[in-house]
C-alpha positions in Angstrom: 11.3 35.7 -66.8 7.5 36.2 -67.1 4.8 35.8 -64.5 1.2 36.2 -65.3 -1.3 38.5 -63.5 -5.0 38.8 -63.9 -6.2 42.3 -64.5 -9.8 42.9 -63.4 -11.6 46.2 -63.8 -12.3 47.7 -60.4 -15.9 49.0 -59.6 -14.4 52.4 -58.6 -12.1 52.5 -61.7 -8.7 51.3 -62.4 -7.7 47.7 -62.1 -7.2 45.1 -59.5 -4.2 42.9 -60.4 -4.0 39.4 -58.8 -1.1 37.0 -59.1 -1.8 33.3 -58.7 2.0 32.8 -58.0 3.5 34.4 -56.2 0.1 34.9 -54.5 -0.9 38.4 -53.9 -2.6 41.5 -55.4 -2.1 45.1 -56.2 -4.0 47.8 -58.1 -3.4 50.6 -60.6 -5.3 53.6 -61.7 -5.2 52.4 -65.4 -3.6 49.6 -67.3 -0.2 51.1 -67.6 -0.1 52.1 -63.9 -1.3 48.6 -63.1 1.5 47.1 -65.1 4.0 49.2 -63.2 2.4 48.3 -59.8 2.4 44.6 -60.8 6.1 44.6 -61.7 6.9 46.3 -58.4 4.7 43.8 -56.6 6.4 40.9 -58.3 9.9 42.2 -57.4 8.9 42.7 -53.8 7.3 39.3 -53.5 10.2 37.4 -55.0 12.6 39.4 -52.7 10.7 38.2 -49.7 10.7 34.6 -50.8 14.5 34.7 -51.4 15.2 36.5 -48.2 13.1 33.8 -46.3 15.0 31.1 -48.2 11.8 29.7 -49.7 12.0 27.6 -52.8 10.7 29.4 -56.0 8.3 27.6 -58.3 8.7 28.0 -62.0 6.4 30.5 -63.5 3.2 29.1 -65.1 1.5 30.4 -68.2 -2.0 31.6 -67.8 -4.3 32.1 -70.7 -7.2 34.3 -71.1 -7.9 37.9 -72.1 -7.6 39.1 -68.6 -4.1 37.7 -68.0 -1.1 39.9 -68.7 2.6 38.9 -68.7 4.6 40.7 -66.2 8.3 40.7 -66.7 11.1 40.9 -64.0 13.9 43.3 -64.9 16.8 41.4 -66.6 19.2 41.6 -63.6 16.5 40.5 -61.2 15.6 37.6 -63.5 19.2 36.6 -63.5 19.3 36.7 -59.7 16.1 34.6 -59.4 17.6 32.0 -61.7 20.9 32.0 -59.8 18.9 31.6 -56.5 17.0 28.7 -58.0 20.2 27.0 -59.2 22.0 27.7 -55.9 19.1 26.1 -54.0 19.1 23.0 -56.2 23.0 22.7 -55.9 23.2 22.0 -52.2 26.2 24.4 -52.0 26.2 26.6 -48.9 26.9 30.3 -49.1 30.3 30.0 -47.5 31.3 27.4 -50.1 29.9 29.6 -52.9 31.9 32.6 -51.6 35.1 30.5 -51.5 34.6 29.2 -55.0 34.1 32.7 -56.3 36.9 34.3 -54.3 34.6 36.8 -52.7 33.8 37.5 -49.0 30.9 35.5 -47.5 29.1 38.7 -46.7 28.9 39.6 -50.4 26.9 36.4 -51.3 23.7 37.8 -50.1 24.0 40.6 -52.6 24.0 38.1 -55.4 20.4 37.2 -54.5 19.2 40.7 -53.4 16.9 41.8 -56.3 17.3 45.6 -55.6 21.1 45.5 -55.3 22.9 46.5 -58.5 25.4 43.5 -58.8 27.7 43.7 -61.8 26.9 41.3 -64.6 30.5 40.1 -64.5 30.1 39.0 -60.9 26.7 37.4 -61.7 28.4 35.6 -64.7 31.1 34.2 -62.4 28.5 32.9 -59.9 26.9 30.4 -62.1 30.1 28.2 -62.9 30.7 28.1 -59.1 27.5 26.0 -58.8 28.0 24.1 -62.1 25.9 26.3 -64.3 26.4 28.7 -67.2 24.7 32.0 -67.9 23.3 32.6 -71.3 21.5 35.7 -72.4 18.8 35.7 -75.2 17.1 38.6 -77.0 13.7 38.2 -78.5 11.5 40.3 -80.7 9.0 42.4 -78.8 5.5 41.1 -78.8 3.0 43.4 -80.6 
């Protein structure tokens, strides 16, 4: 899952990093630090949207030499996709818990981007809302 951020050199040095979606900005001392700060911002912003029950829009591709792709960590990306599918399904949390055979209190952990949920549990959540999880590996871009 990739979101694009615009990296602009700051007058005092470093970079100002702006996300068109989710809207927000951060900064970094250099490009590598900026990328790390952008990934942290993205994780926090998505967590807030999920915690608030907001719908999540699909990431858009932005072109131009100032835009950089920012990737969510793999488990967080799976959780975001699960959250999107859950929202679209109309299933309530209590029903999801019943279908998965887990306590209702554990359902929120499925959507908590910082909680280390097992891949086995994540994999079991998708069929409970009529979906299937697939994993893909791609060559690293140069």
